C-alpha positions in Angstrom: 0.0 0.0 0.0 1.3 3.5 -0.8 2.9 5.1 2.2 3.7 1.9 4.0 6.8 1.2 6.1 8.4 -2.2 6.4 8.4 -3.4 10.0 10.3 -6.7 9.4 9.9 -10.3 8.3 6.9 -12.4 9.2 7.2 -15.4 11.6 8.1 -18.5 9.5 6.0 -20.8 11.8 2.8 -18.7 11.5 0.0 -20.7 9.9 -1.9 -19.0 7.1 -4.9 -20.1 5.1 -5.0 -19.3 1.4 -7.4 -19.8 -1.5 -6.1 -21.2 -4.8 -8.4 -20.6 -7.8 -8.1 -23.0 -10.8 -9.1 -22.6 -14.4 -12.6 -23.2 -15.7 -13.3 -26.4 -17.6 -14.7 -24.2 -20.4 -14.5 -20.4 -20.9 -17.6 -18.4 -20.2 -19.5 -17.4 -23.4 -19.7 -13.8 -24.4 -22.7 -12.0 -23.0 -23.6 -8.9 -24.8 -27.3 -9.1 -24.0 -29.9 -10.3 -21.5 -29.9 -14.1 -21.2 -33.5 -15.2 -21.9 -32.9 -18.6 -20.2 -30.5 -18.2 -17.3 -28.4 -21.1 -16.1 -29.2 -22.7 -12.8 -26.4 -22.9 -10.2 -26.0 -26.6 -10.9 -25.8 -26.0 -14.7 -23.2 -23.2 -14.3 -21.1 -25.4 -12.0 -21.3 -28.4 -14.4 -20.5 -26.3 -17.5 -18.0 -23.8 -16.2 -16.7 -25.0 -12.8 -13.4 -26.8 -12.2 -12.4 -30.2 -13.4 -12.0 -32.7 -10.6 -8.7 -33.8 -12.2 -7.4 -30.2 -11.9 -8.3 -30.1 -8.2 -6.7 -33.5 -7.6 -3.5 -32.4 -9.3 -3.2 -29.1 -7.4 -3.9 -31.0 -4.1 -1.2 -33.6 -4.9 1.5 -31.0 -5.8 0.9 -28.5 -3.1 0.5 -31.0 -0.3 3.9 -32.5 -1.4 5.3 -29.0 -0.7 4.1 -29.1 2.9 0.7 -27.5 2.6 -2.5 -29.0 4.1 -5.7 -29.3 2.0 -8.7 -27.8 3.8 -11.4 -28.1 1.2 -12.4 -27.6 -2.4 -15.4 -26.4 -4.3 -15.8 -27.3 -8.0 -18.5 -24.6 -8.6 -16.3 -21.7 -7.4 -13.1 -23.4 -8.5 -11.6 -22.5 -5.1 -9.2 -24.9 -3.2 -8.3 -23.9 0.4 -4.9 -24.8 1.8 -3.2 -24.0 5.1 0.5 -24.1 6.0 3.3 -22.3 7.7 4.6 -19.1 6.1 8.0 -20.8 5.5 6.3 -23.5 3.3 4.2 -20.9 1.5 7.2 -18.7 0.7 9.1 -21.7 -0.5 6.2 -23.1 -2.6 5.4 -19.8 -4.4 8.9 -18.4 -4.3 8.0 -15.1 -2.7 8.7 -13.2 0.5 6.2 -12.1 3.1 6.8 -9.0 5.3 5.1 -7.0 8.0 4.1 -3.5 7.0 2.9 -0.5 8.9 0.4 1.9 7.3 -1.8 4.8 8.5 -4.8 2.5 8.3 -3.1 -0.2 10.3 -0.5 -3.0 10.1 -0.8 -5.7 7.5 1.0 -8.6 5.9 2.3 -8.0 2.4 4.5 -9.7 -0.1 7.6 -8.7 -2.0 8.2 -10.1 -5.5 6.0 -12.1 -7.9 4.1 -15.2 -7.1 5.3 -18.4 -8.9 3.6 -21.7 -9.1 5.2 -25.2 -9.4 5.8 -26.0 -13.1 3.2 -28.8 -13.1 0.5 -26.3 -12.3 1.5 -23.5 -14.7 -1.7 -23.8 -16.8 -4.0 -24.8 -14.0 -3.8 -22.2 -11.3 -5.2 -18.7 -12.2 -5.0 -17.0 -8.8 -3.6 -17.3 -5.3 -5.2 -15.2 -2.5 -4.5 -14.8 1.2 -0.7 -14.6 1.3 -1.1 -10.8 1.9 -4.0 -9.2 3.7 -3.7 -5.6 2.8 -6.9 -3.6 2.4 -8.2 -3.4 -1.2 -11.8 -2.2 -0.6 -13.2 0.4 1.8 -16.5 0.9 3.5 -18.7 3.8 2.8 -18.4 4.9 6.4 -20.5 7.8 7.6 -20.9 9.2 11.1 -24.1 7.9 12.6 -25.9 10.7 14.4 -28.7 10.0 16.9 -31.9 12.0 16.6 -33.4 12.4 20.0 -36.6 13.9 18.7 -37.3 11.3 16.1 -41.0 10.4 16.5 -42.4 6.9 16.1 -45.1 8.0 13.6 -44.2 7.7 10.0 -45.9 11.0 9.3 -43.9 13.1 11.8 -40.3 12.0 11.6 -37.4 13.6 9.7 -35.8 11.6 6.9 -37.3 8.7 5.0 -38.3 5.2 6.1 -37.4 2.8 3.2 -41.2 2.0 2.8 -41.8 5.8 2.2 -39.2 5.9 -0.5 -40.8 2.8 -2.0 -44.0 4.7 -2.2 -42.4 7.9 -3.6 -40.7 5.8 -6.2 -44.0 3.9 -7.0 -42.6 0.5 -6.2 -45.1 -2.3 -7.0 -47.1 -3.5 -3.9 -45.7 -6.4 -2.1 -43.5 -7.7 0.7 -40.9 -9.7 -1.2 -42.4 -13.0 0.0 -40.6 -16.0 -1.4 -37.6 -13.9 -2.5 -34.0 -14.2 -1.5 -32.1 -10.9 -1.5 -28.4 -11.2 -0.6 -26.1 -8.6 1.0 -22.3 -8.7 1.0 -20.4 -7.2 4.0 -16.8 -7.0 5.0 -16.8 -6.2 8.7 -19.5 -5.3 11.2 -22.2 -7.7 12.3 -26.0 -8.3 12.4 -27.7 -7.0 15.5 -31.1 -8.7 15.7 -32.4 -6.5 18.5 -31.8 -3.4 16.4 -33.7 -5.0 13.5 -36.6 -5.8 15.8 -36.8 -2.1 17.0 -36.5 -0.9 13.4 -39.3 -3.1 12.1 -41.6 -2.2 15.0 -41.0 1.5 14.3 -41.7 1.1 10.6 -44.7 -1.2 11.2 -43.6 -4.3 9.3 -42.8 -7.9 10.2 -39.3 -9.0 10.9 -37.7 -10.8 7.9 -35.6 -13.9 8.1 -32.0 -12.6 8.2 -29.4 -15.4 7.7 -25.8 -14.4 8.6 -23.4 -16.5 6.5 -19.7 -16.6 7.6 -17.0 -16.7 4.9 -13.5 -17.8 5.8 -14.4 -18.0 9.5 -15.5 -14.4 9.7 -17.6 -13.4 12.7 -21.1 -12.3 11.9 -21.9 -10.3 15.1 -19.0 -7.9 15.4 -20.1 -4.6 16.9 -17.3 -2.6 15.3 -17.1 0.6 13.3 -18.6 -1.1 10.2 -21.8 -2.3 12.0 -23.6 0.9 10.9 -23.0 -0.1 7.3 -24.3 -3.6 7.8 -27.5 -2.5 9.6 -28.2 0.2 7.0 -28.2 -2.4 4.3 -30.3 -4.9 6.2 -32.8 -2.4 7.4 -33.4 -0.9 4.0 -34.1 -4.3 2.5 -36.2 -5.3 5.5 -38.3 -2.1 5.3 -39.2 -2.8 1.7 -39.3 -6.6 1.6 -40.2 -7.7 5.2 -41.2 -11.2 4.0 -38.0 -11.9 2.0 -35.1 -14.1 3.2 -32.0 -11.9 3.5 -28.8 -13.9 3.5 -25.9 -11.6 4.6 -22.4 -12.8 3.6 -19.7 -11.7 5.9 -16.1 -11.6 4.6 -13.5 -11.5 7.4 -11.6 -8.3 6.3 -11.0 -5.9 3.4 -8.5 -8.1 1.5 -8.6 -9.5 -2.0 -9.1 -13.0 -0.7 -12.1 -11.8 1.4 -13.6 -10.0 -1.5 -13.2 -12.9 -4.0 -14.3 -15.7 -1.7 -17.3 -13.7 -0.4 -18.5 -12.9 -4.0 -18.1 -16.5 -4.9 -20.0 -17.8 -1.9 -22.9 -15.5 -2.5 -23.2 -16.3 -6.2 -22.9 -20.0 -5.8 -25.0 -20.3 -2.6 -27.2 -23.3 -3.4 -29.0 -23.2 0.0 -30.4 -19.6 -0.1 -30.2 -19.1 -3.9 -30.3 -15.2 -3.9 -31.6 -13.8 -7.2 -30.4 -10.3 -6.2 -27.3 -9.2 -4.4 -26.3 -5.8 -3.0 -22.7 -4.6 -2.5 -21.8 -1.3 -0.9 -18.0 -1.6 -0.8 -15.2 -1.0 -3.3 -12.3 1.3 -4.3 -11.3 3.3 -7.3 -10.2 1.2 -10.3 -6.6 2.4 -10.4 -5.9 2.0 -6.7 -2.3 0.7 -6.2 -3.7 -1.8 -3.7 -5.3 -4.0 -6.3 -3.2 -6.8 -7.5 -2.8 -7.3 -11.3 -5.7 -9.3 -12.5 -8.0 -9.0 -9.5 -10.5 -6.7 -11.2 -10.8 -9.2 -14.1 -11.1 -12.1 -11.7 -14.0 -10.5 -9.8 -15.5 -9.4 -13.1 -15.3 -13.0 -14.3 -17.4 -14.1 -11.3 -20.0 -11.3 -12.1 -20.0 -12.5 -15.7 -21.0 -16.0 -14.5 -23.6 -14.5 -12.2 -25.2 -12.6 -15.1 -25.4 -15.9 -17.1 -27.2 -17.3 -14.0 -29.7 -14.5 -14.0 -28.5 -12.7 -10.9 -28.7 -8.9 -10.7 -25.9 -7.5 -8.6 -26.6 -3.9 -7.3 -23.4 -2.1 -6.5 -22.9 1.4 -5.0 -21.2 3.8 -7.4 -19.3 5.5 -4.6 -19.7 8.5 -2.3 -16.8 10.8 -3.3 -17.9 12.2 -6.6 -15.6 12.1 -9.7 -12.5 11.9 -7.5 -13.7 8.6 -5.9 -11.3 9.1 -3.0 -8.2 8.9 -5.2 -7.0 12.5 -4.5 -4.7 12.6 -7.5 -6.6 15.3 -9.5 -8.0 12.8 -12.1 -11.5 11.4 -12.3 -12.1 7.8 -11.3 -14.9 5.3 -11.1 -15.4 2.8 -8.4 -15.0 -0.9 -8.7 -16.9 -3.2 -8.6 -19.6 -0.8 -9.8 -17.6 -0.4 -13.0 -18.1 -4.0 -14.0 -20.3 -4.3 -17.1 -22.1 -7.3 -15.4 -23.6 -5.4 -12.4 -26.2 -2.7 -11.9 -24.3 0.4 -10.9 -26.4 2.6 -8.6 -25.7 6.3 -8.1 -27.2 8.8 -5.7 -29.7 11.6 -5.7 -31.0 14.2 -3.3 -34.8 13.7 -2.9 -36.7 16.3 -1.0 -40.4 16.3 -0.1 -42.5 19.1 1.3 -46.1 20.4 1.1 -45.5 21.6 -2.5 -44.3 18.2 -3.7 -41.1 16.5 -4.4 -37.9 17.6 -6.0 -34.9 15.5 -6.9 -31.4 16.4 -8.1 -27.9 14.9 -8.1 -26.5 14.2 -4.6 -23.6 16.5 -3.9 -22.7 18.2 -0.7 -19.7 20.5 0.0 -16.7 19.6 -2.2 -18.2 16.2 -3.1 -15.7 14.2 -0.9 -16.6 12.7 2.5 -15.0 14.0 5.7 -13.6 10.5 6.3 -11.1 11.2 3.5 -10.6 14.9 4.2 -13.5 16.4 2.2 -16.4 18.6 3.3 -19.4 16.6 2.1 -19.9 13.7 -0.3 -21.3 13.1 -3.8 -22.5 10.3 -6.1 -19.8 8.4 -8.0 -20.0 8.2 -11.7 -17.9 8.5 -14.8 -16.1 6.4 -17.4 -14.2 3.3 -16.6 -10.4 3.3 -17.3 -10.3 -0.6 -17.2 -13.5 -2.1 -18.8 -14.3 -1.3 -22.4 -17.7 0.1 -23.2 -20.2 -2.9 -23.3 -22.3 -3.5 -26.4 -25.5 -2.5 -24.5 -24.0 1.0 -24.1 -22.9 1.4 -27.7 -25.3 4.4 -28.2 -24.0 6.2 -25.1 -21.8 9.0 -26.2 -20.1 10.1 -23.0 -16.3 10.6 -23.0 -14.0 10.6 -20.0 -12.8 13.9 -18.7 -9.3 12.4 -18.4 -7.0 12.9 -21.3 -6.2 10.0 -23.6 -8.8 7.8 -21.9 -10.4 4.8 -23.4 -14.1 4.7 -24.3 -14.9 2.7 -21.2 -18.0 1.4 -19.4 -20.1 4.4 -18.2 -21.3 4.4 -14.6 -23.9 4.5 -13.1 -26.9 2.8 -14.7 -29.5 4.1 -12.3 -29.8 6.1 -9.1 -32.0 6.6 -6.0 -32.0 8.8 -2.9 -28.6 8.9 -1.2 -28.1 12.3 0.5 -28.1 12.6 4.2 -26.9 15.3 6.5 -27.7 13.4 9.7 -30.3 16.0 10.7 -33.0 16.6 8.2 -32.8 14.0 5.5 -31.5 10.5 4.8 -32.7 7.0 5.6 -34.1 6.4 9.0 -32.2 3.5 10.6 -31.8 2.0 14.1 -28.4 1.3 15.6 -27.7 0.4 19.2 -31.4 0.9 19.9 -31.4 4.5 18.8 -32.9 6.0 15.6 -30.8 8.1 13.3 -30.2 9.0 9.7 -27.7 7.5 7.3 -27.3 7.3 3.5 -24.9 7.4 0.6 -24.9 5.2 -2.4 -24.6 2.4 0.2 -28.3 3.1 0.8 -29.4 3.5 -2.9 -27.9 0.1 -3.9 -29.9 -2.0 -1.4 -33.0 0.1 -2.1 -32.7 -1.0 -5.8 -32.1 -4.6 -4.7 -35.3 -4.5 -2.7 -37.2 -3.0 -5.7 -36.0 -5.9 -7.9 -37.0 -8.3 -5.1 -40.6 -6.9 -5.2 -40.6 -7.1 -9.0 -39.4 -10.7 -9.0 -42.1 -11.6 -6.5 -44.8 -10.0 -8.8 -43.4 -11.6 -11.9 -43.5 -15.0 -10.3 -47.2 -14.6 -9.6 -48.0 -13.9 -13.3 -45.3 -15.8 -15.1 -44.6 -18.9 -13.0 -42.4 -19.9 -10.1 -39.1 -19.8 -12.1 -39.7 -16.4 -13.7 -37.6 -13.4 -12.6 -35.9 -10.3 -13.9 -32.5 -12.0 -14.3 -29.5 -9.8 -15.4 -31.3 -6.5 -15.6 -28.6 -4.1 -16.7 -28.7 -4.6 -20.5 -32.5 -4.4 -20.6 -32.4 -0.8 -19.4 -30.7 0.2 -22.6 -33.2 -1.6 -24.9 -36.0 0.3 -26.7 -39.4 -0.6 -25.4 -42.0 2.1 -26.0 -41.9 4.3 -29.1 -38.2 3.6 -29.5 -37.5 4.9 -26.0 -35.0 2.9 -23.8 -36.5 1.0 -20.9 -34.3 2.9 -18.5 -35.6 6.2 -19.9 -39.2 5.1 -19.9 -39.2 3.7 -16.4 -37.1 6.3 -14.6 -37.4 9.8 -13.4 -34.9 11.8 -15.4 -32.5 13.8 -13.1 -31.3 16.9 -14.9 -29.9 19.1 -12.2 -26.5 18.9 -10.6 -23.0 17.4 -11.0 -20.5 15.2 -9.2 -17.4 17.3 -9.8 -14.9 16.7 -7.0 -11.7 16.0 -8.9 -9.4 18.8 -10.0 -9.7 17.8 -13.6 -13.5 17.9 -13.4 -16.4 15.5 -13.4 -19.8 14.9 -14.9 -23.1 16.8 -15.1 -26.7 15.6 -15.2 -28.7 16.3 -18.3 -31.7 15.2 -20.3 -31.6 11.4 -20.8 -28.8 9.1 -19.7 -25.8 10.8 -18.0 -22.7 9.7 -16.0 -24.0 11.0 -12.7 -27.4 9.4 -12.2 -27.6 7.0 -15.2 -31.2 6.8 -16.4 -32.4 8.4 -13.2 -34.4 7.2 -10.2 -36.9 4.4 -10.5 -40.6 4.5 -11.4 -41.2 1.0 -10.0 -44.6 0.3 -11.5 -43.5 1.2 -15.0 -40.4 -0.9 -14.7 -42.6 -3.9 -13.6 -45.0 -3.3 -16.5 -42.2 -3.3 -19.1 -40.4 -6.3 -17.6 -43.6 -8.3 -17.5 -44.0 -7.9 -21.2 -40.3 -8.8 -21.9 -39.9 -11.8 -19.6 
């Protein structure tokens, strides 16, 4: 990590656990459009998982080098090993060191990773040797509101159910749906969810904490506000849904990759929608070469399986927390196989509602030295523009940039000042306001959950939206794109927070709020005709 200081060598006898990812038995097919018949999880594993012979070979070679096989999963292509650092360094011909950084100490590696020659074409990734932070939470200060009333008509801010009404979500409770949430820290606090649901006036959904790589699921640390924000938003809109919450142990690459894989290939809870509110700017020096493509590959498979993954576009405007003067977009929202969700500022008073781009102060959060916050958005420097965005003519503000994937696809309310607007949440028994694109992403996930439930009633038990993103760019009514027809166009505001500039809202699709905020009933009507 930039700015780190070497403290010294690691202890050779320390035992680490790593994930070794092997090649697919067949490459994923190109996916330029919406798959009409999505693959089941079993079909995806059978067609594109790992070969048992590859798993057996890797196990044979690496155990001969002193590592211990802990488990293997053909669907995710992940093989877990443990062993002392001395054996790991020898096996992969690298050196592990202890580093100090302003964000805490971590274990890092010096030099390339090398695999035994017998496995040269089999192993595609090794994760867990280092545990540096590669993603960050959208952390905001949680402020209690002592005067917050119990009545939905007299409080400040929005209950998720009120936003569902303002955005004309189809009626429903999400019954029968599974809406997954990915977290990397924090924990689930059942008592807070009970207080929240009682205040909102809805039933308590089934929340299922899922531990990945031995992660605790009840940590009351500084990320718990993020976790409860995500859960309470989905619960407030879909109180009869099942909500599996996948907890990764930390902010490392192994944690990210294994948690994404677990959620996508979860055969028990089978989420059709996932929400992710974590990430970092694409060009961050903390990403290893190939990691963005490895995670994107998992999202590609999820799209083939008909899973919509709603990802927060970031809370620091066009700068995205980089601080280098250039504009950046946040990954994983920049993946072409996810639904990137930006943020708006929705206000309601006796004269009606107004909605503009979310931007406060200089567009960057106080947590990174700014004076406000703003929706992420812009043009990817890593992923080429996908076929479904071929008609989007938005160029990067950075010089000599590629024609990359444009972010976001859609948006919803994100602004909060902790006093007069935001999402009403409960933490440690007390009500307060929170927000950011961390809130707009799960709100969209809950919308899709309601739409899936409605579609199942009319189209059959296996019908669902599937991989929504490309459909938003398809003409549906009078040649108008679905996203334009089923969204409230946001035309006021910008997300400029980088020295070089940023992006402005305008008529139609833009790189600040995408197609705009949802008109849920119109989205359901159009999707019912397509599916």
